[in-house]
C-alpha positions, 0 to 999 in steps of 0.5 A: 189808746194811750200808753204811759211810760213810768219811772222804773225808780227814783232818780235823775233824768240823764237823757231823754231820746225822744221827742213829740210826735217821733214815731217810735218802736216797742223796747226802744230806748225812751230815756235814762235815768240815774240813781246811786250812780248807776244808769238805768234805762227806760223803755217804750212799752208799745209801737205808737207816736210820742204824744207827751213828754212830762219830764226833762233832762235833770229832772227829779223823778220818783218811782211810777212817775209819769214820764211820757205818754205813746198813743 
């Protein structure tokens, strides 16, 4: 079953630390979002494989946007 990684807040994606096809583990840092000059890490919610990444570095995101899909 696929699990989505959601943006915890609105901001700018400053780092994407995963790639499609990567095997990942729960609580690994997937991305970093910057808002108001503070960087917030976004963690992987489950073990699995990265199926899809929906954002790139520099992208502006809103809270609860889907950033990636883990299968």
